[in-house]
C-alpha positions, 0 to 999 in steps of 0.5 A: 524501467530504468532505475532513475525513473523508478526512483523518481516515481517512488519519490512522487508516490511517497510525496502523495502518500505523505498527504494520505498518511492520516487515512491509514488509521481511518476506520469506516463506520460500522454500517459502512460509508454509504449508509452513514452518509445517506443517513447524515444527508437525510436521504431515505433508501428509496430516495437514493434509489430513485437518484441512482435509478435502482430500487430501494431493496437494491440500495439496502443490498449495496450498503450490505455489500459495502460492509461485507466487501462485496461491492464493486468500485463502479457501484461505489462511484455511482452511489457516491455520485448520487449523494454528491460525493466522490469515491476515493480509492487508494492503496497506502503503504504502511511505511514509505516506499523508500523505507520498504525497499531499504528494509528488503535490501537489508534482508537480501544483503544480510542473507547474501553476506551470511553465506559469504561470511560462512564460506570465509569463516571456513577458509579462515578469512574472516573480516572484522565486524566493522568491515562487515557493517561497511560491506553490508551498507554498501550492498544495501545502498547498491540494492536500493539503487539498482533493484536487481531482478530477483530483489523481491523473490529473496526473503 
C-alpha cells in the first residue's frame, strides 16, 4: 500500500477514534453487559432464552462466558439483538495512530543515530548536539512519511 494511502487511512481512523475516546475508560459492569442490560430491561433469563431460541441455563452460561471472556462475537451480537441492542466491537489505540508511529520513529531513529554517532566518535567526526537533533528530526519525519519495511521490527 502506498504511503499516501496509509496516511489517509490513518487520518480517517484517528478521526473515528477521536469519537470513541470516551470508551477507552469505560469499564463493563461486574456481572457483564448482557446481564446488566437484561436485568435493567426486566427480562428473566427464561424470557431472553425464549427470544433467542435457547434454554434459560444457556443464557446463564453465556452471561458467565461474557464475564470470563469466553463468549464469541457472534453470540454477543445475537444476544444483543434479542434485547433490541447493538453489539459494538472496537480496538481503540491508547494514543492516535500518528502519535504511535511518531513514537516508534523516534525509537528507530535514535537507535540508528546512536550507532552512527558511536562510529563518528571513534573516527573523531562528532557533530554538535544541535546538529544531531536536526538529523534526528529529519530521520523521524522520513520514517513517519515512508514507514520502511523493518519499521516495526526495530525496538
